[in-house]
N, CA, C and O atoms as CSV, one atom per row, in Angstrom:
chain,resi,resn,atom,element,x,y,z
A,1,MET,N,N,79.833,113.660,134.843
A,1,MET,CA,C,80.802,114.309,135.729
A,1,MET,C,C,81.221,113.335,136.810
A,1,MET,O,O,80.408,112.560,137.313
A,2,ALA,N,N,82.487,113.379,137.162
A,2,ALA,CA,C,83.029,112.470,138.168
A,2,ALA,C,C,82.521,112.833,139.553
A,2,ALA,O,O,82.345,114.007,139.880
A,3,ASN,N,N,82.289,111.801,140.362
A,3,ASN,CA,C,81.873,111.998,141.748
A,3,ASN,C,C,82.997,111.704,142.724
A,3,ASN,O,O,83.049,112.285,143.808
A,4,ILE,N,N,83.895,110.806,142.347
A,4,ILE,CA,C,84.978,110.394,143.235
A,4,ILE,C,C,86.097,111.431,143.191
A,4,ILE,O,O,86.453,111.955,142.135
A,5,LYS,N,N,86.642,111.708,144.389
A,5,LYS,CA,C,87.648,112.756,144.508
A,5,LYS,C,C,88.865,112.515,143.608
A,5,LYS,O,O,89.357,113.443,142.967
A,6,SER,N,N,89.345,111.277,143.563
A,6,SER,CA,C,90.525,110.975,142.747
A,6,SER,C,C,90.226,111.158,141.258
A,6,SER,O,O,91.095,111.569,140.489
A,7,ALA,N,N,88.995,110.850,140.861
A,7,ALA,CA,C,88.602,111.028,139.453
A,7,ALA,C,C,88.549,112.515,139.097
A,7,ALA,O,O,88.928,112.913,137.996
A,8,LYS,N,N,88.069,113.338,140.052
A,8,LYS,CA,C,88.036,114.789,139.826
A,8,LYS,C,C,89.461,115.325,139.672
A,8,LYS,O,O,89.735,116.173,138.823
A,9,LYS,N,N,90.361,114.807,140.516
A,9,LYS,CA,C,91.752,115.241,140.433
A,9,LYS,C,C,92.360,114.843,139.094
A,9,LYS,O,O,93.075,115.639,138.486
A,10,ARG,N,N,92.090,113.625,138.623
A,10,ARG,CA,C,92.627,113.171,137.343
A,10,ARG,C,C,92.175,114.090,136.215
A,10,ARG,O,O,92.951,114.407,135.314
A,11,ILE,N,N,90.902,114.521,136.270
A,11,ILE,CA,C,90.384,115.423,135.241
A,11,ILE,C,C,91.201,116.718,135.218
A,11,ILE,O,O,91.574,117.205,134.151
A,12,LEU,N,N,91.473,117.267,136.401
A,12,LEU,CA,C,92.245,118.506,136.486
A,12,LEU,C,C,93.682,118.304,135.999
A,12,LEU,O,O,94.210,119.119,135.243
A,13,VAL,N,N,94.306,117.210,136.440
A,13,VAL,CA,C,95.690,116.935,136.061
A,13,VAL,C,C,95.797,116.716,134.551
A,13,VAL,O,O,96.714,117.225,133.906
A,14,ASN,N,N,94.847,115.951,133.992
A,14,ASN,CA,C,94.865,115.691,132.552
A,14,ASN,C,C,94.700,116.978,131.745
A,14,ASN,O,O,95.339,117.149,130.707
A,15,LYS,N,N,93.843,117.880,132.224
A,15,LYS,CA,C,93.640,119.167,131.541
A,15,LYS,C,C,94.933,119.979,131.560
A,15,LYS,O,O,95.328,120.568,130.554
A,16,THR,N,N,95.585,119.999,132.729
A,16,THR,CA,C,96.845,120.743,132.863
A,16,THR,C,C,97.897,120.203,131.896
A,16,THR,O,O,98.568,120.968,131.203
A,17,LYS,N,N,98.034,118.872,131.860
A,17,LYS,CA,C,99.035,118.260,130.982
A,17,LYS,C,C,98.690,118.469,129.510
A,17,LYS,O,O,99.580,118.691,128.690
A,18,ALA,N,N,97.409,118.398,129.172
A,18,ALA,CA,C,96.992,118.605,127.784
A,18,ALA,C,C,97.306,120.033,127.343
A,18,ALA,O,O,97.762,120.255,126.221
A,19,ASP,N,N,97.062,120.995,128.227
A,19,ASP,CA,C,97.358,122.395,127.910
A,19,ASP,C,C,98.856,122.607,127.700
A,19,ASP,O,O,99.272,123.331,126.795
A,20,ARG,N,N,99.658,121.968,128.547
A,20,ARG,CA,C,101.121,122.074,128.442
A,20,ARG,C,C,101.593,121.481,127.121
A,20,ARG,O,O,102.404,122.081,126.417
A,21,ASN,N,N,101.079,120.296,126.790
A,21,ASN,CA,C,101.465,119.638,125.544
A,21,ASN,C,C,101.060,120.478,124.336
A,21,ASN,O,O,101.803,120.582,123.360
A,22,LYS,N,N,99.860,121.081,124.416
A,22,LYS,CA,C,99.379,121.908,123.312
A,22,LYS,C,C,100.288,123.118,123.105
A,22,LYS,O,O,100.583,123.494,121.971
A,23,ALA,N,N,100.730,123.727,124.210
A,23,ALA,CA,C,101.610,124.893,124.128
A,23,ALA,C,C,102.952,124.510,123.503
A,23,ALA,O,O,103.487,125.239,122.667
A,24,ILE,N,N,103.487,123.363,123.914
A,24,ILE,CA,C,104.775,122.911,123.378
A,24,ILE,C,C,104.646,122.595,121.893
A,24,ILE,O,O,105.508,122.973,121.099
A,25,ARG,N,N,103.555,121.893,121.512
A,25,ARG,CA,C,103.333,121.561,120.101
A,25,ARG,C,C,103.202,122.826,119.265
A,25,ARG,O,O,103.696,122.891,118.140
A,26,SER,N,N,102.536,123.827,119.820
A,26,SER,CA,C,102.355,125.097,119.124
A,26,SER,C,C,103.695,125.788,118.891
A,26,SER,O,O,103.939,126.333,117.815
A,27,LYS,N,N,104.572,125.764,119.916
A,27,LYS,CA,C,105.908,126.357,119.776
A,27,LYS,C,C,106.686,125.680,118.660
A,27,LYS,O,O,107.349,126.339,117.859
A,28,VAL,N,N,106.597,124.360,118.618
A,28,VAL,CA,C,107.313,123.593,117.589
A,28,VAL,C,C,106.799,123.975,116.208
A,28,VAL,O,O,107.585,124.231,115.295
A,29,LYS,N,N,105.471,124.015,116.056
A,29,LYS,CA,C,104.888,124.355,114.751
A,29,LYS,C,C,105.306,125.749,114.306
A,29,LYS,O,O,105.599,125.966,113.131
A,30,THR,N,N,105.335,126.697,115.245
A,30,THR,CA,C,105.731,128.065,114.927
A,30,THR,C,C,107.177,128.111,114.455
A,30,THR,O,O,107.500,128.789,113.481
A,31,SER,N,N,108.053,127.378,115.159
A,31,SER,CA,C,109.468,127.382,114.775
A,31,SER,C,C,109.668,126.731,113.405
A,31,SER,O,O,110.527,127.159,112.634
A,32,ILE,N,N,108.878,125.699,113.103
A,32,ILE,CA,C,108.954,125.052,111.788
A,32,ILE,C,C,108.498,126.021,110.694
A,32,ILE,O,O,109.101,126.084,109.622
A,33,LYS,N,N,107.434,126.772,110.969
A,33,LYS,CA,C,106.932,127.744,110.002
A,33,LYS,C,C,107.974,128.825,109.716
A,33,LYS,O,O,108.086,129.296,108.584
A,34,LYS,N,N,108.745,129.223,110.751
A,34,LYS,CA,C,109.793,130.231,110.555
A,34,LYS,C,C,110.881,129.709,109.620
A,34,LYS,O,O,111.385,130.447,108.773
A,35,VAL,N,N,111.241,128.436,109.776
A,35,VAL,CA,C,112.238,127.837,108.891
A,35,VAL,C,C,111.701,127.806,107.464
A,35,VAL,O,O,112.399,128.183,106.522
A,36,GLU,N,N,110.459,127.354,107.311
A,36,GLU,CA,C,109.865,127.261,105.975
A,36,GLU,C,C,109.724,128.630,105.321
A,36,GLU,O,O,109.882,128.761,104.107
A,37,ALA,N,N,109.426,129.658,106.129
A,37,ALA,CA,C,109.319,131.014,105.584
A,37,ALA,C,C,110.678,131.496,105.076
A,37,ALA,O,O,110.762,132.136,104.028
A,38,ALA,N,N,111.732,131.189,105.816
A,38,ALA,CA,C,113.079,131.574,105.395
A,38,ALA,C,C,113.481,130.842,104.124
A,38,ALA,O,O,114.156,131.405,103.263
A,39,ILE,N,N,113.062,129.577,104.006
A,39,ILE,CA,C,113.356,128.798,102.800
A,39,ILE,C,C,112.620,129.406,101.603
A,39,ILE,O,O,113.190,129.550,100.522
A,40,GLU,N,N,111.349,129.760,101.807
A,40,GLU,CA,C,110.555,130.396,100.737
A,40,GLU,C,C,111.211,131.695,100.268
A,40,GLU,O,O,111.229,131.997,99.075
A,41,ALA,N,N,111.752,132.463,101.229
A,41,ALA,CA,C,112.395,133.738,100.903
A,41,ALA,C,C,113.786,133.531,100.307
A,41,ALA,O,O,114.436,134.489,99.888
A,42,ASN,N,N,114.245,132.266,100.269
A,42,ASN,CA,C,115.553,131.911,99.720
A,42,ASN,C,C,116.700,132.570,100.490
A,42,ASN,O,O,117.721,132.938,99.910
A,43,ASP,N,N,116.513,132.712,101.810
A,43,ASP,CA,C,117.497,133.336,102.694
A,43,ASP,C,C,118.198,132.248,103.502
A,43,ASP,O,O,117.693,131.809,104.535
A,44,LYS,N,N,119.357,131.822,103.028
A,44,LYS,CA,C,120.052,130.679,103.641
A,44,LYS,C,C,120.491,130.967,105.079
A,44,LYS,O,O,120.366,130.099,105.944
A,45,ALA,N,N,120.997,132.160,105.344
A,45,ALA,CA,C,121.480,132.505,106.685
A,45,ALA,C,C,120.329,132.477,107.696
A,45,ALA,O,O,120.455,131.917,108.785
A,46,ALA,N,N,119.212,133.090,107.313
A,46,ALA,CA,C,118.046,133.110,108.200
A,46,ALA,C,C,117.484,131.705,108.387
A,46,ALA,O,O,117.034,131.344,109.474
A,47,ALA,N,N,117.516,130.920,107.316
A,47,ALA,CA,C,117.006,129.550,107.388
A,47,ALA,C,C,117.844,128.708,108.337
A,47,ALA,O,O,117.305,127.913,109.107
A,48,GLN,N,N,119.168,128.882,108.284
A,48,GLN,CA,C,120.040,128.116,109.174
A,48,GLN,C,C,119.848,128.529,110.630
A,48,GLN,O,O,119.857,127.683,111.525
A,49,ALA,N,N,119.677,129.819,110.866
A,49,ALA,CA,C,119.439,130.300,112.232
A,49,ALA,C,C,118.105,129.777,112.759
A,49,ALA,O,O,118.004,129.343,113.906
A,50,ALA,N,N,117.083,129.825,111.903
A,50,ALA,CA,C,115.765,129.332,112.292
A,50,ALA,C,C,115.790,127.819,112.494
A,50,ALA,O,O,115.099,127.296,113.368
A,51,LEU,N,N,116.582,127.119,111.689
A,51,LEU,CA,C,116.715,125.666,111.816
A,51,LEU,C,C,117.326,125.298,113.162
A,51,LEU,O,O,116.890,124.343,113.804
A,52,LEU,N,N,118.319,126.044,113.582
A,52,LEU,CA,C,118.965,125.798,114.871
A,52,LEU,C,C,117.955,125.949,116.016
A,52,LEU,O,O,117.912,125.124,116.928
A,53,ALA,N,N,117.146,127.008,115.954
A,53,ALA,CA,C,116.132,127.239,116.985
A,53,ALA,C,C,115.053,126.154,116.938
A,53,ALA,O,O,114.605,125.670,117.978
A,54,ALA,N,N,114.641,125.780,115.732
A,54,ALA,CA,C,113.600,124.760,115.573
A,54,ALA,C,C,114.076,123.408,116.077
A,54,ALA,O,O,113.324,122.680,116.724
A,55,THR,N,N,115.324,123.075,115.781
A,55,THR,CA,C,115.894,121.805,116.238
A,55,THR,C,C,115.879,121.737,117.755
A,55,THR,O,O,115.554,120.703,118.339
A,56,SER,N,N,116.229,122.838,118.383
A,56,SER,CA,C,116.228,122.908,119.846
A,56,SER,C,C,114.820,122.695,120.406
A,56,SER,O,O,114.631,121.934,121.355
A,57,GLU,N,N,113.842,123.367,119.816
A,57,GLU,CA,C,112.447,123.236,120.272
A,57,GLU,C,C,111.936,121.807,120.093
A,57,GLU,O,O,111.277,121.262,120.979
A,58,ILE,N,N,112.241,121.207,118.953
A,58,ILE,CA,C,111.776,119.847,118.669
A,58,ILE,C,C,112.416,118.856,119.636
A,58,ILE,O,O,111.749,117.951,120.136
A,59,ASP,N,N,113.718,119.032,119.898
A,59,ASP,CA,C,114.405,118.142,120.841
A,59,ASP,C,C,113.822,118.257,122.244
A,59,ASP,O,O,113.652,117.253,122.936
A,60,LYS,N,N,113.518,119.484,122.660
A,60,LYS,CA,C,112.913,119.686,123.983
A,60,LYS,C,C,111.561,118.989,124.061
A,60,LYS,O,O,111.239,118.351,125.064
A,61,ALA,N,N,110.777,119.114,122.999
A,61,ALA,CA,C,109.459,118.472,122.965
A,61,ALA,C,C,109.591,116.954,123.053
A,61,ALA,O,O,108.782,116.290,123.701
A,62,ALA,N,N,110.610,116.412,122.400
A,62,ALA,CA,C,110.817,114.960,122.421
A,62,ALA,C,C,111.238,114.489,123.807
A,62,ALA,O,O,110.778,113.448,124.275
A,63,THR,N,N,112.111,115.249,124.468
A,63,THR,CA,C,112.562,114.832,125.795
A,63,THR,C,C,111.446,114.944,126.826
A,63,THR,O,O,111.449,114.222,127.823
A,64,LYS,N,N,110.493,115.843,126.596
A,64,LYS,CA,C,109.365,115.985,127.515
A,64,LYS,C,C,108.229,115.013,127.199
A,64,LYS,O,O,107.227,114.964,127.912
A,65,GLY,N,N,108.395,114.244,126.125
A,65,GLY,CA,C,107.400,113.230,125.813
A,65,GLY,C,C,106.228,113.719,124.991
A,65,GLY,O,O,105.238,113.004,124.839
A,66,VAL,N,N,106.324,114.932,124.456
A,66,VAL,CA,C,105.242,115.454,123.625
A,66,VAL,C,C,105.277,114.787,122.259
A,66,VAL,O,O,104.236,114.477,121.680
A,67,TYR,N,N,106.498,114.569,121.747
A,67,TYR,CA,C,106.680,113.863,120.486
A,67,TYR,C,C,107.506,112.605,120.739
A,67,TYR,O,O,108.365,112.593,121.621
A,68,HIS,N,N,107.252,111.558,119.978
A,68,HIS,CA,C,108.090,110.360,120.004
A,68,HIS,C,C,109.438,110.726,119.408
A,68,HIS,O,O,109.515,111.588,118.533
A,69,LYS,N,N,110.503,110.078,119.872
A,69,LYS,CA,C,111.848,110.450,119.405
A,69,LYS,C,C,112.018,110.278,117.904
A,69,LYS,O,O,112.736,111.053,117.272
A,70,ASN,N,N,111.362,109.265,117.320
A,70,ASN,CA,C,111.467,109.073,115.870
A,70,ASN,C,C,110.745,110.185,115.112
A,70,ASN,O,O,111.204,110.623,114.057
A,71,THR,N,N,109.624,110.635,115.650
A,71,THR,CA,C,108.884,111.741,115.032
A,71,THR,C,C,109.736,113.004,115.059
A,71,THR,O,O,109.818,113.735,114.072
A,72,ALA,N,N,110.366,113.247,116.197
A,72,ALA,CA,C,111.227,114.426,116.326
A,72,ALA,C,C,112.384,114.357,115.340
A,72,ALA,O,O,112.711,115.344,114.682
A,73,SER,N,N,113.000,113.185,115.244
A,73,SER,CA,C,114.120,113.007,114.314
A,73,SER,C,C,113.686,113.221,112.875
A,73,SER,O,O,114.408,113.824,112.081
A,74,ARG,N,N,112.499,112.722,112.544
A,74,ARG,CA,C,111.983,112.874,111.180
A,74,ARG,C,C,111.756,114.349,110.855
A,74,ARG,O,O,112.114,114.812,109.772
A,75,LYS,N,N,111.162,115.085,111.795
A,75,LYS,CA,C,110.906,116.510,111.567
A,75,LYS,C,C,112.219,117.269,111.363
A,75,LYS,O,O,112.336,118.090,110.453
A,76,ILE,N,N,113.207,116.984,112.221
A,76,ILE,CA,C,114.496,117.657,112.129
A,76,ILE,C,C,115.173,117.320,110.803
A,76,ILE,O,O,115.727,118.195,110.136
A,77,SER,N,N,115.123,116.047,110.431
A,77,SER,CA,C,115.753,115.598,109.189
A,77,SER,C,C,115.161,116.295,107.979
A,77,SER,O,O,115.895,116.771,107.112
A,78,ARG,N,N,113.849,116.358,107.915
A,78,ARG,CA,C,113.182,116.968,106.758
A,78,ARG,C,C,113.514,118.454,106.659
A,78,ARG,O,O,113.736,118.971,105.564
A,79,LEU,N,N,113.546,119.143,107.808
A,79,LEU,CA,C,113.881,120.569,107.792
A,79,LEU,C,C,115.334,120.762,107.364
A,79,LEU,O,O,115.633,121.658,106.575
A,80,THR,N,N,116.231,119.934,107.873
A,80,THR,CA,C,117.652,120.056,107.546
A,80,THR,C,C,117.888,119.845,106.050
A,80,THR,O,O,118.639,120.590,105.420
A,81,VAL,N,N,117.240,118.821,105.492
A,81,VAL,CA,C,117.364,118.556,104.056
A,81,VAL,C,C,116.872,119.747,103.254
A,81,VAL,O,O,117.498,120.135,102.267
A,82,ALA,N,N,115.753,120.332,103.672
A,82,ALA,CA,C,115.191,121.477,102.947
A,82,ALA,C,C,116.132,122.676,102.995
A,82,ALA,O,O,116.309,123.373,101.996
A,83,VAL,N,N,116.737,122.917,104.163
A,83,VAL,CA,C,117.662,124.045,104.291
A,83,VAL,C,C,118.930,123.794,103.476
A,83,VAL,O,O,119.459,124.713,102.851
A,84,ASN,N,N,119.418,122.556,103.480
A,84,ASN,CA,C,120.641,122.234,102.747
A,84,ASN,C,C,120.443,122.307,101.231
A,84,ASN,O,O,121.417,122.457,100.493
A,85,LYS,N,N,119.221,122.205,100.764
A,85,LYS,CA,C,118.947,122.302,99.327
A,85,LYS,C,C,119.068,123.723,98.801
A,85,LYS,O,O,119.205,123.936,97.596
A,86,LEU,N,N,119.018,124.701,99.709
A,86,LEU,CA,C,119.158,126.103,99.279
A,86,LEU,C,C,120.558,126.308,98.677
A,86,LEU,O,O,121.558,125.830,99.212
A,87,ALA,N,N,120.595,127.019,97.568
A,87,ALA,CA,C,121.879,127.241,96.888
A,87,ALA,C,C,122.581,128.480,97.409
A,87,ALA,O,O,123.672,128.811,96.946
């Protein structure tokens, strides 16, 4: 356990930031699952709506530094390709 005041503060700040990042990552994963569920159900309209919401969540996560911009782009690209494959 830390004894120095600044070290104690860092522990608290790091915990706060880790919790925030975890919440954002969880939101992204949930939105991705919604898109994949719509794709499984073969519902193009729902998939496109879910894709729009997921893209927004992923972009927000990237701008906040939770995901690297290339990772965010890759996730969006893969989801978009999957939705566009629906007939």
